[in-house]
C-alpha positions in Angstrom: 124.7 102.8 97.1 128.1 104.9 97.8 130.5 105.2 95.6 134.1 104.7 97.0 135.6 107.2 94.7 133.6 109.6 92.5 135.6 110.1 89.2 135.2 109.7 85.0 134.9 106.1 84.6 133.6 106.8 81.5 132.3 102.9 80.0 134.1 101.4 83.1 132.5 99.4 86.0 133.4 101.3 89.1 132.7 99.5 92.9 129.9 100.7 95.0 129.4 100.2 98.9 125.5 99.0 98.8 123.4 98.0 101.1 122.3 94.7 100.3 118.7 93.0 101.8 119.4 89.0 101.7 116.7 87.7 103.4 113.1 88.8 103.9 113.2 90.7 107.3 116.7 90.7 108.6 119.8 93.6 108.4 120.8 95.0 105.1 124.5 93.8 105.1 127.2 96.0 103.4 129.1 94.9 100.6 130.6 95.7 98.0 129.5 95.3 94.3 130.3 96.4 90.7 127.8 98.5 89.0 128.4 98.1 84.8 128.3 101.4 83.0 125.7 102.8 81.2 124.4 101.4 77.9 122.3 102.8 74.6 119.1 105.0 76.9 121.3 104.2 80.3 122.4 107.4 82.8 124.7 105.1 86.0 124.2 108.0 89.2 126.0 109.0 91.7 123.5 108.8 94.8 123.9 111.9 97.1 120.9 110.8 100.2 118.1 109.2 100.1 115.0 107.7 102.4 113.0 104.3 103.0 108.7 104.7 102.5 107.1 101.5 103.4 107.0 100.5 100.1 110.9 99.6 101.1 110.0 98.0 104.2 107.0 96.0 102.5 109.1 94.5 100.3 112.4 94.0 102.3 109.6 92.1 104.5 108.4 90.1 101.3 109.4 86.4 101.1 107.5 86.0 97.9 107.2 87.5 94.5 107.4 89.7 93.7 109.5 90.0 97.3 112.9 89.2 96.0 116.2 88.5 97.1 119.0 89.9 96.9 117.9 93.3 96.7 118.6 96.7 96.9 116.0 99.1 98.4 116.2 102.7 98.4 114.3 104.6 95.5 113.3 107.4 96.9 117.1 109.7 96.4 118.8 112.5 94.7 122.2 111.7 93.2 124.7 113.0 90.1 125.2 112.1 86.6 128.1 110.5 86.6 128.4 108.7 83.2 125.9 108.2 80.5 125.1 105.4 77.9 125.1 106.9 74.0 122.0 108.6 72.9 121.2 110.3 76.4 120.6 113.5 75.3 118.6 114.9 78.3 120.9 115.4 81.2 125.1 114.8 81.5 128.0 114.5 83.5 128.1 116.6 86.7 123.8 116.9 86.4 121.4 117.4 89.8 119.0 114.9 89.1 115.9 113.0 90.6 115.5 108.8 89.8 112.3 108.1 89.2 110.2 104.6 88.0 108.0 105.8 86.4 108.5 107.3 82.7 107.3 110.3 80.2 108.0 109.9 76.9 105.9 112.9 75.9 105.1 111.2 72.4 102.7 108.6 73.3 98.7 109.0 73.6 98.5 109.0 77.2 101.9 111.6 77.7 100.4 113.8 75.3 97.0 113.5 77.4 96.0 115.0 80.7 93.7 112.2 82.0 97.1 109.8 82.5 100.5 109.3 83.5 100.7 105.5 82.4 103.5 105.9 79.3 102.2 103.4 76.3 105.3 103.6 75.2 107.4 102.8 78.1 104.4 101.4 80.8 105.3 100.8 84.4 105.9 96.7 84.7 105.6 95.7 89.0 109.1 93.3 87.4 111.9 92.4 89.9 112.6 95.3 90.3 111.9 97.9 93.0 107.8 99.1 92.7 108.3 102.6 94.1 106.9 105.7 95.6 106.9 109.4 94.8 105.2 112.1 96.9 101.0 112.2 96.8 100.8 115.6 96.8 99.9 114.5 93.4 96.9 112.1 94.4 95.2 115.2 95.3 96.2 117.8 92.8 96.2 115.7 89.7 94.5 111.9 90.1 91.9 113.3 92.3 90.7 116.5 91.3 89.7 118.1 95.0 87.9 120.8 94.6 87.3 124.0 96.0 85.1 123.4 99.5 84.9 120.2 99.4 85.4 117.4 101.9 87.9 115.3 102.5 89.1 112.6 104.4 92.6 110.9 104.3 92.8 107.4 106.4 96.5 106.7 107.8 98.7 110.3 108.5 102.7 109.4 107.6 104.3 110.7 104.8 101.9 109.8 101.5 98.9 110.6 103.7 100.1 114.3 104.8 101.0 114.4 101.8 97.8 114.3 100.2 96.1 116.5 103.2 99.3 119.1 101.7 98.2 118.5 98.1 94.2 118.9 99.6 94.8 122.1 101.5 96.4 123.9 97.9 93.5 122.4 95.8 90.7 124.6 98.6 89.7 121.9 100.3 87.1 123.6 103.2 87.2 120.1 106.2 90.6 117.7 105.6 89.6 115.6 108.2 92.9 113.0 109.2 91.9 109.6 110.5 94.9 107.4 112.5 95.6 105.7 115.3 99.0 107.5 116.6 98.5 110.0 118.8 102.0 111.8 117.5 100.4 111.6 114.3 97.3 113.4 115.0 98.9 116.0 116.7 101.2 116.6 113.3 99.1 116.8 111.0 97.4 120.1 111.6 101.2 121.0 110.2 100.2 120.0 107.7 96.8 121.2 106.4 94.0 119.2 108.2 91.5 120.4 110.2 89.5 117.7 111.8 91.7 114.1 113.5 90.2 110.9 114.1 91.2 108.2 116.2 90.1 105.6 115.2 90.9 103.7 118.9 89.1 106.0 120.2 85.1 105.4 119.4 84.2 102.9 121.0 81.7 100.4 119.5 81.2 102.9 115.8 83.3 102.1 112.8 85.6 104.7 111.4 82.7 105.1 108.3 80.0 106.1 110.6 81.7 108.9 112.8 82.9 110.4 109.0 79.4 109.7 107.8 77.9 111.8 110.7 80.6 114.1 110.4 80.1 115.4 107.1 76.3 114.6 107.2 76.6 111.6 104.6 79.8 111.5 103.3 83.0 113.2 102.7 84.0 114.0 98.3 86.8 112.4 99.0 88.5 110.0 100.7 92.2 108.6 100.1 93.2 105.4 101.8 96.9 105.9 102.4 97.8 102.7 105.0 96.9 99.6 101.9 94.6 97.6 104.3 91.6 95.8 102.3 89.6 96.5 105.9 90.4 100.5 105.8 89.4 100.3 102.0 86.1 99.1 102.1 85.5 102.1 105.2 87.4 104.7 102.5 84.3 103.5 100.4 81.8 103.0 103.1 82.4 106.9 104.2 82.5 109.1 100.4 79.6 110.8 99.5 76.8 109.2 96.9 76.6 110.2 93.6 79.6 111.9 93.7 81.9 110.6 95.6 85.9 108.6 95.0 87.4 106.7 96.6 91.8 106.7 95.9 93.8 103.5 96.8 97.2 103.4 96.9 98.0 99.5 97.1 96.8 96.7 99.0 98.7 94.7 101.7 99.4 92.0 98.6 99.6 92.2 95.0 96.3 90.0 94.9 94.2 90.8 97.0 90.3 91.8 96.7 89.0 94.7 97.5 85.1 93.2 98.7 83.4 95.7 97.5 79.5 95.5 96.7 78.7 95.7 92.5 75.0 97.0 94.5 77.3 99.9 96.3 79.3 100.6 93.7 76.3 101.2 91.1 73.1 102.1 93.0 75.3 104.6 95.2 76.9 106.6 92.1 80.3 105.9 94.3 84.2 105.3 92.1 87.3 103.5 93.0 90.4 105.4 91.3 94.2 103.4 91.8 96.7 105.8 92.4 100.2 104.8 91.1 102.8 108.4 92.0 99.8 110.5 92.9 99.4 110.8 88.9 102.0 112.7 87.8 104.1 113.2 85.1 107.3 112.8 86.6 109.1 115.2 84.1 106.2 117.8 83.4 105.7 118.1 87.5 107.8 117.1 89.7 109.7 120.8 88.7 106.0 122.2 89.4 106.4 120.5 93.2 109.7 121.8 93.4 108.9 125.5 92.6 105.9 125.2 95.0 108.7 123.5 97.4 111.0 127.1 97.2 107.6 129.3 97.0 106.9 127.7 100.3 103.9 126.3 99.3 104.5 122.7 99.7 106.0 122.5 104.0 108.4 119.2 103.0 110.9 119.9 105.2 108.8 118.9 108.1 108.5 115.2 106.4 112.6 114.8 107.3 112.3 113.7 111.2 115.1 111.8 111.2 118.8 111.6 109.5 121.9 109.2 109.3 124.6 108.4 107.4 124.2 105.0 105.3 125.9 103.1 107.7 123.4 103.0 110.3 120.4 102.3 107.4 119.3 99.5 109.9 118.4 102.1 111.8 116.1 103.7 109.4 114.6 101.0 109.0 113.4 100.1 112.3 112.6 103.8 113.1 109.9 103.5 110.1 108.9 100.0 111.0 108.0 100.8 114.5 106.3 104.4 113.1 108.7 106.7 115.1 109.5 109.0 111.8 107.8 110.4 109.3 111.3 109.9 106.7 114.1 109.5 107.8 117.2 110.7 105.4 119.9 109.2 104.7 123.5 110.6 103.5 126.0 108.5 101.5 128.9 110.4 102.5 127.8 111.3 106.5 
């Protein structure tokens, strides 16, 4: 959303320009909307820029709940605090902030534990609001605890998969195998730390899991499924190492999709399946660390930005991402 003007508006509603999804899968419509003043514990943010991810594409096309219309998409944003409601102490007007859908109260049993990023005081809920995704560097760093010298297989080399690759490289993985069908992504992946690539359309009659098992002499230590397809989750599980292998999944096509794993394989092969939300990151604790890694050039975030457009051209960004022509397209509100 773009504010038509920015001033100290206190407790007043303000008129903003928004790109609204009125019908699933159709072009967004530019409209003027009214944004209510922040209530207690709320902050109103002037968005400076945002970008799209495949979660936006998924919910843009979704016709059934939790897909609803009208909807305003765009959750990977940076903005400036325009005004604050009562009992807000962590930020003030004029602060630059990164909005996030994950809470971290800092007090509950989960927040004080290193084992979870799911706050129990303010739990994550899949509601009619936008279920959003963050950077997946944390999936290798926090969720999987990738070990130095280990072998990692990544299914899907979009932004999520490439972020996993950076996290795995930083953790000291010896081999990082990237699997995709897009030759351009396979080439680009090496800049993010991928050491070997597999084009799943060029392996003949073999399955991807067969190829990975042969390459790794029995399976990878960590397999990340970064596409959200049940069939690929099964393939990732099939090529993670028996005895200690971990398969980390980020999502599936539909919320009610079944994974279809055989219980005998899970039990007798000693493999683990781990769900991952928000990369396992605690937003208040870990995002500053990621920012410092970027400043110190330990994370190559600039490589993710392949396109930049103005807000009025937001539908172009949807087309670019849907057609697999970009990693991240930054949308500037004032350009």
